[in-house]
N, C-alpha and C positions, 0 to 999 in steps of 0.2 A: 933604313929600314921601312917596311909598303906599312902607310897607318890602316887600321881599319878606318869603312865607310859606313855612316851613320848618319839616319832620321837627327833634324834637332829636337824633337822628344825625345829619338836613344841619349843623345846626348847629356839631355836634362837630368833622366831616367840614372847613367851613369857618371855623373856626376853627383848628385844626389849621394846614389850609394858607396863612393869613393869618400867622400864631408864626411857620413855617414863612420864609416869604418875608421876613418883618424879620429873621430870622435872616442869611439871606443878603443884602439890605441890598435887598433889587430895592423890597420898599414903606421908606417912612419910617413912623417912626410915628403923622402927622395922619392920610396916606391911609387907615394900617389902621384907624385907629378911624372913617373915613369911612365902610369899607365894613363894620363891625361892626357901625357903626348902619341900614345900607343892610338886613338883613334880620333878623328876627324868629319864635320858634316861635311851631306855629299852633294853636291854642286848640283846634281841633277838625278832623280829617281829613274834611273836604267833600266830595274825589275819593274817598277809597275808600266814602263813604256813597250818592257819585253812580252807584257801580261794584256797588255793593252794589245799590240800587235798581232795576238796570236787571237786573240779571239777577235777581229776582226777579216784575221787572214779566214776562220774558219765560217765565219760570218756570212765572207764573200763565196766559198765555197756553195753553201746551201743554196746563197740567192743566185752562182750563177747556175746552177743545178735549174731551180724555181724558172729563171730567165728561160732553159732550153724549151719549155713549154709554151712563150709565149714567141717567140721564132717561125713562120710559118716553112721552111727549107726543113730543118730539127722535126717541125712537125709532119710531116712527109713523111722523112724516116723515121719517125718514131712510128709512121702507121706501117710500115712496109716490116716494122719489126715489131708488131703487133702480134702477128702467128708464133716466134722464140715462146718456144717453150716454156713455163714454168722452170723444169730440172734444171736448163740449161744459165737461168738467168741465176737462179740459187744454188748454184756451183759457181757461177762465176762471183756471186756475194760473199760465198765462203771461201772463197782461194784472198781475194781484195783484201777480210778479215785478216787471214793468218797470214799477207804480207804485210800488212799495215801494223800488225803487233810486232811481229817481227823484227821488221823496221824499228817501229818505236823499244821494244826491247835492244835493242842491239845497240841503239842510240845511246839509249841507256848506261849501257856500260862502258860507251867508250867517253861520255860526255855525262857525268852523273848530276854535275851542276848546272846542265843547261833543262831546268823542268820546265820550263815552258812549252819547250818545241817539241821535249816528250812526251808530255800531255795530251800536243796536240795529237801526235801522230796514233796515241793510242785514242782520242777520240775519234780519228776515224774508222780505224777499228771499231770500235763502238757503232758509230751509224753502220757499216758493211756488215756490223752483226745483227743488227735488228734487223736490214733487209732481207737478210735471208733467213731471216727464224720466221718473218713473217711471207717470203716465199714457199719456203715449210711447211708453213702454217695451209695455205693454198694449195698445196701438192695431198697433203694427206689427210685437207679436209671432208670427213663425210656427212656431212649437214647436220649435224647434231649443234652447233653453236654452239659448242666447248670453250670460243679459243683464248678463254684468260690462261690454259692450261701453255698455251706458246707463251706467258708471258714469266708464267711457272723457270718454263724450260732458259727465258732469257735472265732469270735470276742465277738458278745455277749455272748459264756458261759464266754468265758475270763477275757472280761472286768466285768459282775458280781463278779466272783470268785475275781478277783483283789479286789473289793470295800469291799466284803465280808470280804474278808482273810484278809484285807490291805496288801496285796503282792507287793513291787513292781514288783518280776520276772514274776509275772504272767503279770500284766501292759505291760511291758516289749514285753512277747507273743502277746501282744492284741495288742499293736503297731505291731509289727510287720507281724503278720496276715494279721493286715487292710491292710498294705501295697499289699499283698498278694495277698487278696482281688481286692484289684484297678486295681492292675496287671492282672488279670486272667477275671476281668469284661467287665474291656475295650477288653481286647483282644477278647473274647467272640461278642460282640457286633461291633467289626469289622472284622467279619467273621475268627477270627484266626490269620490276619494279624499285621504286626507291623507297621499300623496307626490308628489313632484313633480319631475322628476330625482333619484329617490333621498332626498329632503329633506322633513321635517319642517314642517310650519308657524315654529317659533322657528327654526329654521336660515334657510331662507328670509327670513323678515325679519330677519335679522339682517344678512345679505348685504343686503339689500335699503335697512335704517338708516345701511350703511356708506355705500353710491351715493348718497343723500340727502346725508351726511353731507358725504361728500369733494366734491361739485357746488357744494353751499353753497360750501365753505372755499375752493376752487380754480379754479371758472370759471361762479359765479354772476355775479360783480363783472362779467366780459368783457360780459355781456347787462342793460346801461344800460336798463329798461323793469322788469329783475329782482332790480338791484342792491339799490332800498330793503327788498324782503323777504330779505334775504341772509340777520341774524340770526335770523331767525322760520325760515330752512328749518335755518338750524343748529340750535337746539334741537328742531325739534321731529325731525329726522334725527338726532339722540343717544337721543331719546329710546326712535324707535321700535331704534336701537341697541343701546342696553344693557337695554331690556324684556327683547327678543329674545333679549340674549343670559344674559340673569340666568334664564329659564323654560327655556333650554337648560343651562344648568347644572344644573337637576334636576329636567327630562324624559331630556335626550340627544337623540338625532335619532330616538325612538320616535316611532311613527305609530300603536303599539297601545298605549292604555292598560291591560289585561289583561298583555301581554308586559312592559311597562315593571315592573311593580306586582311581577312576581316577580325582577327584579335587582337584586339591591345597587349602592347610592348608590358605592362604591369604584370600579365597574366603569366610572361613565361619570365620572371625577373630572375627567378631563382639559378635560370642557369647562368643567366649573369650575375647573379652574386656568387657561381661558383668561379668563375671565370676570373673573377675580380680578387676572389679568395685567393688560387692557384698561383696568378701572377704575384699575387704580394708574399704570398709563404714559397715561390721560387728566388723573386726579389734578398725576402730575408734570409735567405737556406744561400744566396749566393754574398749577400754582405757577411753574412758568419763565419762560414767555411774556407772565405777568399775567391770564390767560384766565379771568376771571371762571364762564364757563358752563361751560367744559371741567372746570375748580376743581371745579366745585358739582357737577357727573354723575360725575367722579373719586370725586370720595369719599365721598358719599351713595352709588353702587351699590358701593364698596370694602367700608363697612362692612357694605350691605345681604350681600352673598355671602361677606364673613367671616361673618355672625350663621345664614345659611342654613347652611354648609357644619357650621357650632357645631353647628346644628339633627339634619342628616343625620346626622353622625357618631358624634355625640357620647349623641342621646335613646334609644336603643335600648340603650345599650350602655354606658352608667351607672349607678347612684343618681339618681332625683329631685334627692334632695336635693343631692344633688352636684353635680348638672346646675345645679340652679338659684342653689348658690354661688359657682361658677366665672361665671354670667352677670353675677349679682348683679357681682361679684369684677371683670368685664371694665366695667361697666358705669359703678361706681365712678372705674375706674382710669381713664374718658373724661373722666368728668363730673371729674376733680383736675388733670386735665391741659386742657383747655378752663377753668375755673379760673386754670389759671396762668397760661395765651394772655391771659387777658379781664386778671389784673393786673397782666401785665406792659404791654400797653397801656396802665392805668388809670397806671401810675406812668410811664410817657413823659409822656403828658398834663399831669402835672402838674405845674407849675414850680417 
């Protein structure tokens, strides 16, 4: 019988689960032994190697494209093609996108287990789609400057493709394009200023991230085509929310860096307090509801906010030696606490 390859951490989890079921008499000793013999620690993480290899391959494609512009011969060739109509380039990009999507979809149906190669083909289709939308915008541009509509078009195109092709990667680009559209649309309606309805970018994206997160938690599962992307939307929504909230705690609702630099940080302490409170609440919710995503976001940004406040309020107010000693003491305490947690977990696993 072919054994299941698992990581060392996964093996420890499975061993703990089997021991727990043995104590509860859910399993007998014979079945437990058979289950333990059905898996083994893998010698090398080929899955991660495949993932990194495809990432590097895509990066090399981008670098190869950029390196073209450093080659004199290619530059002369590009100069000859400079007069190529935008319509021709637009059609070429559209055809390329269709080819990559069709190739990726076909490859996914034939080899569903080859996740990374399938997503790499989808990524090439996404880049070709972006180029197509950009040149389409140049063709239909009437000088209004309202190019945020192109990002809205990309949101719709990526969203439809993500659902039709069942691609989580394209769904990521959908939500990223949605964020870019939100930023450019609000900037357009504020005459390309930094304020929209009295809000700077961090405050705007705090609300935007909260809406995305709320949609993923309370409403997305009601739409059957979008249900498979619910967790992904949750992660991206929290990323928008927590990063924007952290930036808001630093810059406040200021849109002018000169004015912000003249203000002491304690004048905007309430934004920092809000950021710490949301982070702590998210960590508490994650621990109580066993929501690993909320717990990790909450803990990471809670620590980040605490140390951000530490630098803001103490860097210019105490001696540098004392500052770094306090910093060292805090990290020492965190290390000791983590060591105790790890030690207690190890003792529980020891029979």
